[in-house]
C-alpha positions in Angstrom: -39.1 39.6 7.2 -35.9 37.5 7.5 -35.1 34.4 5.5 -33.8 31.6 7.6 -31.0 29.2 6.5 -31.0 30.6 2.9 -27.3 30.4 2.4 -26.9 26.9 3.8 -29.8 25.7 1.6 -28.4 27.2 -1.6 -24.9 25.9 -0.8 -26.3 22.4 -0.4 -28.3 22.7 -3.6 -25.2 23.8 -5.6 -23.2 21.0 -4.2 -25.8 18.5 -5.3 -25.5 19.9 -8.8 -21.8 19.4 -8.6 -20.8 23.0 -9.0 -20.0 26.2 -7.0 -22.6 28.7 -6.1 -23.2 31.3 -8.8 -24.0 34.7 -7.3 -23.3 37.0 -10.2 -22.8 37.2 -13.9 -25.9 35.3 -14.7 -27.6 36.5 -17.9 -30.9 35.7 -19.5 -30.4 33.6 -22.7 -31.0 35.3 -26.0 -33.1 32.7 -27.9 -32.9 32.4 -31.6 -36.5 31.3 -32.0 -39.4 32.9 -30.0 -42.6 31.3 -31.3 -44.5 32.7 -28.3 -44.1 36.2 -29.8 -45.6 35.3 -33.1 -49.1 34.4 -31.9 -51.6 37.1 -33.1 -48.5 39.3 -33.8 -49.5 42.7 -35.4 -53.2 42.4 -34.6 -55.0 45.6 -33.8 -57.0 46.1 -30.6 -60.2 45.5 -32.6 -58.9 42.3 -34.0 -58.0 41.1 -30.6 -61.5 41.9 -29.4 -62.8 39.6 -32.1 -60.4 36.8 -30.9 -61.6 37.3 -27.3 -65.3 37.2 -28.4 -64.8 33.9 -30.2 -63.0 32.3 -27.2 -65.7 33.5 -24.8 -67.9 30.9 -26.4 -65.4 28.2 -25.6 -65.1 29.2 -21.9 -68.9 29.6 -21.5 -68.6 33.3 -20.8 -71.1 36.0 -22.0 -69.4 38.6 -24.1 -70.7 42.1 -24.4 -69.2 45.2 -26.0 -70.1 48.9 -25.5 -68.6 52.3 -25.2 -68.3 54.5 -22.1 -71.6 56.1 -22.6 -73.4 52.8 -22.8 -71.5 51.0 -20.0 -73.9 51.5 -17.2 -76.8 50.5 -19.3 -75.1 47.2 -20.2 -74.0 46.7 -16.7 -77.5 47.2 -15.4 -78.8 44.7 -18.0 -76.3 42.1 -16.8 -77.1 42.7 -13.2 -80.8 42.1 -13.9 -80.0 38.9 -15.9 -78.0 37.6 -12.9 -80.7 38.8 -10.4 -77.8 40.6 -8.8 -78.8 42.7 -5.7 -75.7 42.3 -3.5 -72.6 43.5 -5.2 -69.0 43.3 -4.0 -66.4 45.3 -5.9 -62.9 46.6 -5.7 -61.9 50.1 -4.5 -60.8 51.3 -7.9 -60.5 54.8 -9.3 -61.9 53.6 -12.6 -65.3 53.2 -11.0 -65.5 57.0 -10.8 -63.8 57.5 -14.2 -66.3 55.2 -16.0 -69.4 56.4 -14.3 -70.0 53.3 -12.2 -69.9 55.1 -8.9 -72.6 57.5 -10.0 -74.7 54.5 -11.4 -74.5 52.7 -8.0 -75.5 55.9 -6.2 -78.5 56.4 -8.5 -79.7 52.8 -7.8 -80.2 53.7 -4.1 -81.7 50.9 -2.1 -82.2 48.7 -5.1 -78.6 47.5 -4.9 -76.5 46.6 -1.9 -72.9 47.5 -3.0 -69.9 46.7 -0.9 -66.6 48.3 -1.9 -63.6 46.4 -0.6 -62.4 48.0 2.6 -59.0 46.9 3.9 -59.8 48.1 7.4 -62.5 45.4 7.7 -60.1 42.5 7.2 -61.7 39.1 6.8 -65.2 40.6 7.0 -64.7 41.5 3.3 -64.5 37.8 2.5 -67.7 37.0 4.5 -69.5 39.8 2.5 -68.1 38.3 -0.8 -69.5 34.9 0.2 -73.0 36.3 0.4 -72.7 38.4 -2.7 -74.7 37.8 -5.9 -72.1 39.4 -8.1 -68.3 40.1 -8.0 -67.3 43.1 -10.1 -63.7 44.0 -11.1 -61.9 45.8 -13.9 -59.4 43.8 -15.9 -55.8 45.1 -15.7 -54.5 43.0 -18.6 -56.7 40.9 -20.8 -55.4 37.8 -22.7 -57.3 37.5 -26.0 -56.0 34.0 -26.8 -57.4 32.3 -23.7 -60.2 34.7 -22.7 -58.4 35.6 -19.5 -58.8 38.7 -17.4 -55.9 39.7 -15.0 -56.6 41.2 -11.6 -53.8 42.9 -9.7 -54.7 42.0 -6.1 -53.9 44.7 -3.6 -55.3 45.8 -0.2 -58.1 47.5 -2.2 -58.8 44.6 -4.6 -59.1 41.3 -2.7 -59.0 38.0 -4.7 -62.3 36.9 -3.1 -64.2 39.4 -5.3 -63.7 37.1 -8.3 -63.8 33.8 -6.3 -66.6 33.8 -3.8 -69.7 35.5 -5.3 -72.3 33.5 -7.2 -71.6 35.3 -10.5 -68.7 37.4 -11.9 -68.5 40.5 -14.1 -65.3 41.8 -15.6 -65.2 45.3 -17.2 -62.5 45.2 -19.9 -61.1 48.5 -21.2 -60.2 47.7 -24.8 -56.7 49.2 -24.2 -55.9 46.3 -21.8 -56.1 43.7 -24.5 -52.9 41.8 -25.4 -52.5 38.6 -27.5 -51.6 36.1 -24.7 -49.8 35.3 -21.5 -46.5 36.1 -23.1 -47.2 39.8 -23.1 -48.8 39.9 -19.7 -45.8 38.2 -18.1 -43.5 40.6 -19.9 -45.5 43.6 -18.7 -45.3 42.5 -15.1 -41.6 41.7 -15.3 -40.8 45.1 -16.9 -42.9 46.9 -14.3 -41.0 45.2 -11.5 -37.6 45.7 -13.1 -38.5 49.4 -13.5 -39.1 49.8 -9.8 -42.9 49.9 -9.9 -44.9 48.6 -6.9 -46.1 45.4 -8.5 -48.6 43.4 -6.4 -47.3 40.1 -5.0 -50.5 38.4 -5.9 -51.9 38.4 -9.5 -55.1 36.5 -10.4 -55.7 35.1 -13.9 -59.4 34.5 -14.3 -60.8 32.6 -17.3 -64.5 32.6 -17.3 -66.7 31.0 -14.7 -65.5 28.2 -12.4 -65.0 24.9 -14.1 -63.3 21.5 -13.9 -62.4 18.7 -16.3 -60.9 16.4 -13.8 -63.3 13.5 -14.5 -62.9 11.9 -17.9 -61.8 15.3 -19.3 -65.5 16.3 -19.4 -65.8 20.1 -18.8 -68.2 20.9 -15.9 -69.0 24.6 -15.4 -69.9 26.1 -12.1 -68.4 23.6 -9.7 -66.8 26.1 -7.3 -66.8 29.8 -7.3 -68.9 31.9 -9.8 -71.3 29.8 -11.8 -71.7 32.4 -14.6 -69.4 35.1 -15.9 -69.8 38.1 -18.2 -67.0 40.2 -19.9 -68.0 43.8 -20.9 -65.4 45.2 -23.3 -65.5 49.0 -23.3 -64.3 51.0 -26.3 
């Protein structure tokens, strides 16, 4: 992909600012005060889980906690509560690791599970539109805001968390961080280290909602109307 007219655009921008173009020697400032790093500083993973659980009440999200042995039982309970028969989920190695692949196989015809398939293109989105439940693993979890982070790739389309009627996020406890500060730093450091960081990252905070009218929170206006977070020890 080529970028058209970049140099001309940047030259004009610099001239409007009344200075020459700066193409090198730019350094990130070293701030004397960093309050963003002090929020929940020093908390253990278990303490962050407690913060997350409390905030789930604020964002109208069902919170559940289990261990690996109990994950499929809790997942099954949640699917029944949502009357979830049609499931769309990412193509994720953690499904095998956490026993979810085996669980889906044991359900047989009781569940219609679609695993995101890049070769199907937009057909994946049509399937997601008809799904009862979208299921993903959280890559980074922000305790402060009750936000799960999804690295969207060819195997993990953003429609999974956007189009189905309900949404379930499986949260490995190790993914918990205090807030957006740490998530942004993690992504930046991964990119700076040469890792293949997805160009699209979704930050999902509970079910769909809006407070556009008189600042009154309305839940379930677009996208999933209900959400459940399952923290796995």
